[in-house]
N, C-alpha and C positions, 0 to 999 in steps of 0.2 A: 884271109880276105873274105872267104865264104861266110865266116862267122859274123863279120861286120855287116855284110849285106843282109844276112838273115835277121840281125837285130834292128837294122834301119827300117825294114818293111813294117813290123808291128808298131814301131815308134811313129812312123809317118801316118799310119791309119789312126792311131790314138790321137795324134795331134789334129788331124783333119776332123775327126769326130768332135773333139773338144771345141775347136774354133767354129764349127758349123752351128753349134748350139748357142753361140753368142748373138745377142740381139742389140744392134747398135743404132738403129734408126727408128725404133718404135717401141710401144709398150705391148702388153699382152692383148690389148683390145685392138691392136693394129693402128692406133693413132700415132702419127709421126711426132716425135719429141725433138725440139730444138736443143742445141747444146746448153742453153740456159735453163732448160727444164719446162719452159712454157709450151703449151700445146699449140701446134701449128697444123692446120689442115686446110683443105680446099674450101670452096664456097659453102656457106651454110644455107640449106634450103629452108627458108622461113616462110614460104608462100602459104598463106592461109592461117599462119600462127598469130594468135591474138588479133584476129580479124574484127574490125569494128567499122561502123558507118560514121563514127564521130571524127570528123576531119582533123581537128586540132590534135587529137591523140595519135591519129595515123601519121601526121607530120612529125610529131615528137618521136614516135617509134622508128620512123624511117630516116631520121637524121644520123649521119655517120660520124664516127669518132675513132681516134687511135686509143687502144687500151693495152695495158700490160698488167695483168693480174697474176699474182703469185701467192700461193698458199691460202687461197680464199676458202672460207667455210660457208655453209648455208646461212648462218646467222650474220655474217659480215657482208656478204656479197651485195645485198640490196641497199646498203648504205654507201656504196662506192660510186664515184663519178664514172660514167654519165647516167647511172641508173637511179640515183637518189633523188631525182626531181619529183617523183610521184609517190603515192602511198601504196604500200603493199600490206595485204592481210595474209599473214603466214600461219600455217598450222601443220603440225606433225613433221617439221623439218628433220632430216636425218641428223643424228648427233655424232655418230662415228663414221662419217662419210669421207671418202678420199678428197683431198684438197683439189680445188679448181685452179688450174694454171692455164692461162690463155693470154696470148699476145697477138695483136693485129694492128697494122697501120691504118686500116679502115674497116669498120664493122658498124652496122646499124644497131640500135638498141633492140629492135625486134630479133635480129640475128643473134645478138648476145644473149637475150633472154631465152631463145630457143636452145642455144648451146648449153646454157645453165640447166634448163629443164631436162635436156637429154642426159647431161652428165650425172645429175642426182635423181633422175626419174621423177621429176616433179610435174604436177598438173598445174597449168596456169590458165586462168580465165579472168573475165572482168566482173567486178561487182558494180551494179548500176543503181541509180536512184529511181524514184517513182516515174520520172520522165524518160528513163532509158539511157540517161547520160552516164558514162563510166565514171566511177568515183575512186576505184582502186583496182589493183591487180591482185586476185586471189591466188595464193601459192600454197599448194597442198603437197605434203610428202607422202 
């Protein structure tokens, strides 16, 4: 009986160490992952992101949509609804970047672009014409 108890103790320690290293609710960046693999997180702070005085563009950026993106790459993401209504000037996009997975029942385009910019560490700004009217979103990797 003493032998059984002495063998149970090391087994219990090994089992607890093995299970404590398992990560079931997030990835190494601390972002919570849903069972489907799509990123789910709290509110996206997009205050001041892609700020413009051009009211039609502000209205477009602040319109909300439901999105469900899976396995998106930097070259595909800007062709997806609801982002594909405007022109993007892209340069130096990452080629071997991790896929963008994101799902939300309600997110604005501004929040979505901010999430994308943060995910791939992209710089986003506006390209304007001579009169100062935005003509495209400049995306730099």
